[in-house]
C-alpha positions in Angstrom: 4.4 -1.7 10.7 3.4 -3.8 13.7 -0.2 -3.7 14.6 -1.9 -4.2 17.9 -2.5 -7.8 19.1 -4.8 -9.2 16.5 -7.5 -11.8 16.8 -8.4 -14.7 14.6 -11.4 -13.1 13.0 -11.5 -13.4 9.2 -13.2 -10.6 7.4 -14.3 -10.9 3.8 -13.7 -8.2 1.1 -16.0 -5.3 1.4 -18.5 -4.7 -1.3 -17.9 -1.6 -3.5 -20.3 0.4 -5.5 -17.7 0.8 -8.2 -18.5 -1.3 -11.2 -15.4 -3.0 -12.6 -16.0 -5.7 -15.2 -12.7 -6.7 -16.9 -13.0 -8.7 -20.1 -9.4 -9.9 -19.7 -7.0 -9.5 -16.8 -4.7 -6.6 -17.8 -7.1 -5.3 -20.6 -7.8 -1.7 -21.2 -10.9 -1.9 -19.0 -8.7 -1.7 -15.9 -8.6 1.7 -14.4 -4.9 1.2 -13.5 -3.8 1.1 -17.1 -3.5 4.1 -19.4 -2.8 4.1 -23.1 -1.6 7.7 -23.0 1.0 6.9 -20.4 2.5 4.0 -22.5 2.5 6.2 -25.5 4.3 8.9 -23.6 7.0 6.5 -22.5 7.5 5.4 -26.1 7.6 9.0 -27.4 10.1 10.1 -24.7 12.3 7.1 -25.4 12.4 7.7 -29.1 13.0 11.5 -28.7 15.9 11.0 -26.3 17.5 8.4 -28.6 17.5 11.0 -31.5 18.9 13.6 -29.2 21.8 11.4 -28.2 22.6 10.1 -31.7 20.4 11.1 -34.7 22.0 8.3 -36.7 20.9 5.6 -34.4 17.1 6.0 -33.8 15.5 3.7 -31.2 12.4 3.0 -33.3 10.5 1.8 -30.2 6.9 0.9 -30.8 4.0 0.5 -28.4 3.9 -3.2 -29.0 7.6 -3.5 -28.2 7.2 -1.8 -24.8 4.2 -4.0 -24.0 6.2 -7.1 -24.8 9.1 -6.0 -22.6 6.8 -5.3 -19.6 5.1 -8.6 -20.2 8.4 -10.4 -20.2 9.3 -8.8 -16.9 6.1 -10.2 -15.4 6.6 -13.6 -17.0 10.1 -14.1 -15.6 8.6 -14.2 -12.1 7.1 -17.6 -12.9 10.3 -19.0 -14.3 12.4 -18.1 -11.2 14.7 -15.9 -13.3 16.1 -12.6 -12.0 15.5 -9.7 -14.4 18.7 -7.9 -15.3 18.3 -4.4 -16.5 19.0 -4.7 -20.2 17.2 -1.5 -21.3 19.2 0.6 -23.7 20.5 3.9 -22.4 17.6 5.8 -24.1 15.3 4.5 -21.4 17.3 5.9 -18.6 16.7 9.6 -19.0 13.9 12.0 -19.8 14.9 14.4 -22.5 13.1 17.4 -21.0 14.8 18.4 -17.7 12.5 19.1 -14.7 13.2 21.4 -11.8 16.2 20.3 -9.7 14.0 20.5 -6.6 12.0 17.5 -7.8 14.1 14.5 -7.0 11.6 12.2 -8.8 11.6 14.2 -12.1 12.5 11.2 -14.1 9.4 9.4 -12.9 7.1 12.3 -12.3 4.7 11.9 -15.3 4.4 8.2 -14.5 3.7 8.8 -10.8 1.3 11.6 -11.4 -0.7 9.5 -13.8 -1.0 6.7 -11.2 -2.0 9.1 -8.5 -4.8 10.4 -10.6 -6.0 6.8 -11.4 -5.9 5.7 -7.7 -7.6 8.9 -6.5 -10.6 8.3 -8.9 -11.4 4.9 -7.4 -14.5 4.6 -5.2 -13.5 4.9 -1.6 -14.8 2.8 1.3 -15.9 4.5 4.5 -12.7 3.5 6.5 -9.1 4.0 5.2 -5.7 3.8 6.7 -2.3 5.4 6.2 1.0 3.6 6.6 4.4 3.4 5.1 5.7 0.9 2.5 9.3 0.1 1.6 11.1 -0.7 -1.6 14.4 -2.6 -1.1 17.3 -0.8 -2.7 21.1 -0.7 -2.1 22.3 1.5 -4.9 23.3 5.1 -4.7 20.5 7.5 -4.2 19.7 10.5 -2.0 16.2 9.1 -1.6 17.4 5.9 0.1 16.6 5.5 3.8 18.5 3.3 6.3 16.9 1.5 9.3 19.0 -1.1 11.0 16.0 -2.6 12.8 14.3 -3.7 9.6 15.0 -6.8 7.5 15.5 -4.6 4.4 17.8 -2.0 6.0 18.4 0.1 2.8 15.1 1.1 1.1 12.9 3.7 -0.4 10.0 4.8 1.7 6.5 5.3 0.3 3.5 6.5 2.3 0.2 5.0 1.2 -3.5 5.6 1.9 -5.6 2.5 1.2 -8.6 0.5 2.6 -8.3 -2.7 4.7 -8.3 -4.8 1.5 -5.1 -3.1 0.2 -6.9 -1.0 -2.5 -4.8 2.2 -2.9 -6.3 5.6 -3.1 -3.2 7.8 -2.8 0.5 7.6 -2.3 3.6 9.8 -1.9 7.3 8.7 -2.3 9.4 10.1 0.5 12.0 12.5 -0.9 13.1 14.3 2.3 11.3 17.4 3.7 7.5 17.0 3.8 5.9 20.3 3.0 2.5 21.2 4.4 -0.7 21.1 2.4 -1.5 24.3 0.6 -3.7 26.4 2.8 -3.0 24.4 5.9 -0.7 25.0 8.9 2.6 23.1 9.2 1.9 20.4 11.8 5.1 18.5 11.4 6.3 16.0 8.9 4.2 13.1 10.2 1.0 15.2 10.3 1.7 16.8 6.9 2.0 13.5 5.1 -1.3 12.3 6.4 -3.0 15.5 5.3 -1.5 15.3 1.9 -2.7 11.7 1.5 -6.1 12.6 2.9 -6.6 15.4 0.3 -8.4 12.8 -2.0 -10.9 11.9 0.7 -14.3 13.7 0.4 -14.8 16.1 3.3 -17.8 15.8 5.6 -18.8 12.5 4.2 -18.3 10.4 7.3 -15.0 8.9 6.3 -12.6 7.5 9.0 -8.8 7.5 8.8 -6.5 5.1 10.8 -2.8 5.5 11.4 0.0 4.4 13.8 1.8 6.2 16.6 4.5 7.7 14.4 1.9 9.6 12.5 -0.5 10.5 15.3 -0.5 13.9 16.9 -3.2 16.0 18.6 -2.9 18.7 15.9 -3.5 16.1 13.2 -6.6 14.7 15.0 -8.1 18.1 15.4 -7.3 19.2 11.8 -8.9 16.1 10.3 -12.0 16.6 12.5 -12.4 20.2 11.3 -12.2 18.8 7.7 -15.0 16.4 8.4 -12.8 13.3 8.7 -12.9 11.2 11.9 -9.7 9.5 12.9 -8.2 6.9 15.2 -4.6 6.3 15.9 -2.1 4.6 18.2 -0.4 7.2 20.4 2.6 7.6 22.7 1.6 7.6 26.3 2.6 11.2 27.0 0.9 12.8 23.9 -2.2 14.0 25.6 -1.3 16.3 28.4 -3.5 16.4 31.5 -4.6 12.8 31.1 -3.1 10.2 33.5 -3.5 6.4 33.2 -2.3 3.8 35.7 1.2 2.4 35.2 1.8 -0.8 33.3 2.6 -2.7 36.5 -0.7 -1.8 38.1 -2.7 -2.8 35.0 -0.7 -6.0 34.8 -1.7 -7.0 38.3 -5.4 -6.4 37.4 -5.0 -8.9 34.5 -5.1 -9.0 30.7 -7.9 -7.1 29.2 -7.8 -4.2 31.7 -8.5 -0.8 30.2 -8.9 2.8 31.2 -10.6 5.6 29.3 -10.5 9.4 29.5 -11.3 12.4 27.3 -10.0 15.9 26.7 -11.1 18.9 24.7 -8.5 20.5 22.5 -9.3 23.4 20.1 -13.0 22.7 20.8 -12.6 19.1 19.6 -13.3 16.2 21.9 -10.6 13.6 21.9 -11.2 10.2 23.5 -8.1 8.4 24.8 -7.9 4.8 25.9 -5.2 2.6 27.5 -5.6 -1.2 27.1 -3.4 -3.9 28.6 -2.9 -7.3 26.9 0.6 -8.7 26.9 1.7 -5.1 27.0 0.0 -1.8 27.1 -1.2 0.2 24.1 -2.7 3.7 24.0 -5.2 4.9 21.4 -6.8 8.3 20.7 -9.9 9.0 18.5 -12.3 11.8 17.6 -15.1 9.4 17.2 -14.6 5.9 18.7 -14.9 5.1 22.4 -14.4 1.9 24.5 -17.9 0.6 24.1 -19.3 -1.7 23.0 -17.0 -4.2 24.7 -16.5 -7.6 23.3 -14.2 -10.6 24.1 -11.3 -12.0 22.3 -9.4 -15.3 22.8 -5.8 -15.3 24.0 -3.3 -18.0 24.9 -1.6 -18.2 28.3 1.8 -19.7 28.0 2.4 -20.6 31.6 -0.9 -22.4 32.0 -0.9 -23.6 28.3 -4.6 -22.8 28.0 -6.8 -20.2 26.2 -8.7 -17.5 28.0 -11.2 -14.8 27.0 -10.4 -11.2 27.8 -12.2 -7.9 27.3 -11.5 -5.9 24.2 -12.7 -2.3 23.8 -14.3 -1.3 20.5 -11.5 1.2 19.8 -9.0 -1.6 19.8 -11.2 -3.8 17.6 -11.7 -1.1 15.0 -8.0 -0.3 14.9 -7.0 -4.0 14.3 -9.7 -4.4 11.7 -8.9 -1.4 9.5 -5.2 -0.7 10.0 -3.6 -3.6 8.2 -4.3 -2.6 4.6 -0.7 -1.6 3.7 0.8 -4.6 5.4 -1.6 -6.8 3.4 -0.5 -5.0 0.2 3.2 -5.5 1.1 2.6 -9.3 1.5 0.8 -9.6 -1.8 3.6 -7.8 -3.6 6.4 -9.7 -1.9 5.1 -13.1 -3.1 5.8 -12.4 -6.7 8.0 -9.3 -6.9 9.7 -8.5 -10.2 13.3 -9.1 -9.3 15.6 -6.4 -10.5 19.4 -6.3 -10.7 20.1 -2.7 -11.4 21.6 0.3 -9.5 19.5 2.8 -11.5 17.4 4.2 -8.7 14.3 5.0 -10.8 14.1 1.4 -12.2 13.5 -0.1 -8.8 10.7 2.4 -8.1 9.2 2.0 -11.6 9.0 -1.8 -11.4 7.7 -1.6 -7.8 4.8 0.4 -9.0 4.2 -2.1 -11.9 3.9 -4.8 -9.2 1.6 -2.5 -7.2 -0.7 -1.8 -10.1 -1.0 -5.6 -10.9 -1.9 -6.3 -7.2 -4.4 -3.4 -7.2 -6.0 -4.8 -10.3 -6.2 -8.2 -8.8 -7.9 -6.9 -5.7 -10.5 -5.1 -7.8 -10.9 -8.2 -10.0 -11.4 -10.4 -7.0 -13.9 -8.1 -5.3 -15.9 -7.8 -8.6 -16.1 -11.5 -9.0 -17.3 -12.0 -5.4 -20.0 -9.4 -6.0 -21.0 -11.3 -9.1 -21.5 -14.5 -7.0 -18.6 -16.6 -8.4 -17.3 -19.4 -6.3 -13.8 -19.2 -4.9 -12.5 -22.0 -7.2 -13.6 -19.9 -10.2 -11.7 -16.8 -9.2 -8.0 -16.5 -10.2 -5.5 -16.3 -7.4 -2.7 -13.7 -7.4 -0.3 -16.0 -9.3 -3.0 -17.0 -11.9 -4.0 -13.3 -12.4 -0.3 -12.3 -12.9 0.2 -15.1 -15.4 -2.8 -14.0 -17.4 -1.7 -10.4 -17.3 1.6 -11.5 -18.7 -0.1 -13.6 -21.3 -2.5 -10.9 -22.5 0.4 -8.5 -22.3 1.6 -10.0 -25.6 4.4 -12.2 -24.3 4.9 -14.5 -27.3 6.3 -17.7 -26.0 4.9 -19.5 -29.1 3.6 -18.2 -32.4 0.6 -20.6 -32.0 -1.8 -19.2 -29.5 -3.0 -22.7 -28.5 0.6 -23.7 -27.6 0.9 -20.5 -25.6 -2.2 -21.3 -23.6 -0.7 -24.8 -22.8 2.5 -23.1 -21.5 0.3 -20.8 -19.3 -1.5 -23.8 -17.8 1.9 -25.4 -17.1 3.1 -22.3 -15.3 0.0 -22.1 -13.1 0.5 -25.8 -12.0 4.0 -25.0 -10.8 2.6 -22.2 -8.6 5.9 -20.2 -8.9 8.3 -19.0 -6.3 7.0 -17.5 -3.1 3.7 -19.2 -3.1 4.1 -20.5 0.5 6.1 -17.5 1.7 4.7 -16.0 4.9 4.2 -12.3 5.1 6.8 -10.7 7.4 6.5 -7.5 9.3 7.9 -4.5 7.4 
């Protein structure tokens, strides 16, 4: 998602009260890993194999599954595409689920992850945005958008903080039902309320979202639940408020802004229109234009830099709305490449990537809190390599030789190390 014009300010990772002290990357101390989930996958695979052909049991063990997942992560560093070579027993759950659930093959896995993400300590300010999983196979879940670089894809809605740490997600399967006990406020509003269900009520949390998700009903509903919000809006969303046209604001110069407010269902909503290269409108149940600061902009015609006014509402939106985009960039650098038309495999391995990135974000924040220097903290590639290493990928029987191979991998820096994050 495109954000508002951003500035060059660099924010450090926010401190968290959650204590996370991993002994090894990828070890059982990580809250994103779950022994019961791995055991369930092993059990279901063996059970289905017996149902298909009792004379040919799969005999899958936990260690074998861990090796397989480690190999998938390791192939990223060797620039090899992973080709789906799983036996048919992996491709179906033996116990059928309701036909209405299009994700029934992945439901235990996704539910387990949702619970783990929801239990993480939440920062004060979170954002909601969409994430995409490229896919060209046959699936009723697949979405098409000709304006995006990945035109065919799955859509996942995510709630996370500005550092990319996930707290809730939902895979888009079609109709978005309202939250139990809440009014139906439309698909865009329903998805935000569903994701916000894990946020403690009346604890001064703030939620940010873009103009596709923002509606007046959503702003008021969140406010009544004790959650403040800020979102980009379409110009005609708040009836009764009028702002100057773009042409008039353009003549006044970059940095011009106008502010107004309205009361809807006894909730005060503050609206603002700001003009930079183009105009943008924002609405909030908490933030207003002040305090005003300045931001540096480049003027192409004059080939010089100028300082323009920036309302506080714009500053906060830019600062806390980019968490999902950051997460997309981190995943895209070292994505597990998959050649398979099995719809659930693409989603499964996408979430494996997502869990690794989430674990790295927590690891990095923990080490910064501990006072380690930047050179002593593993980067994303190094963390992935160690996760693959401790995930029991046996390149050599001798552990010392395996450590040497790991060092060689880290020197090469792998594919995508210099890849720039693109707009999704």
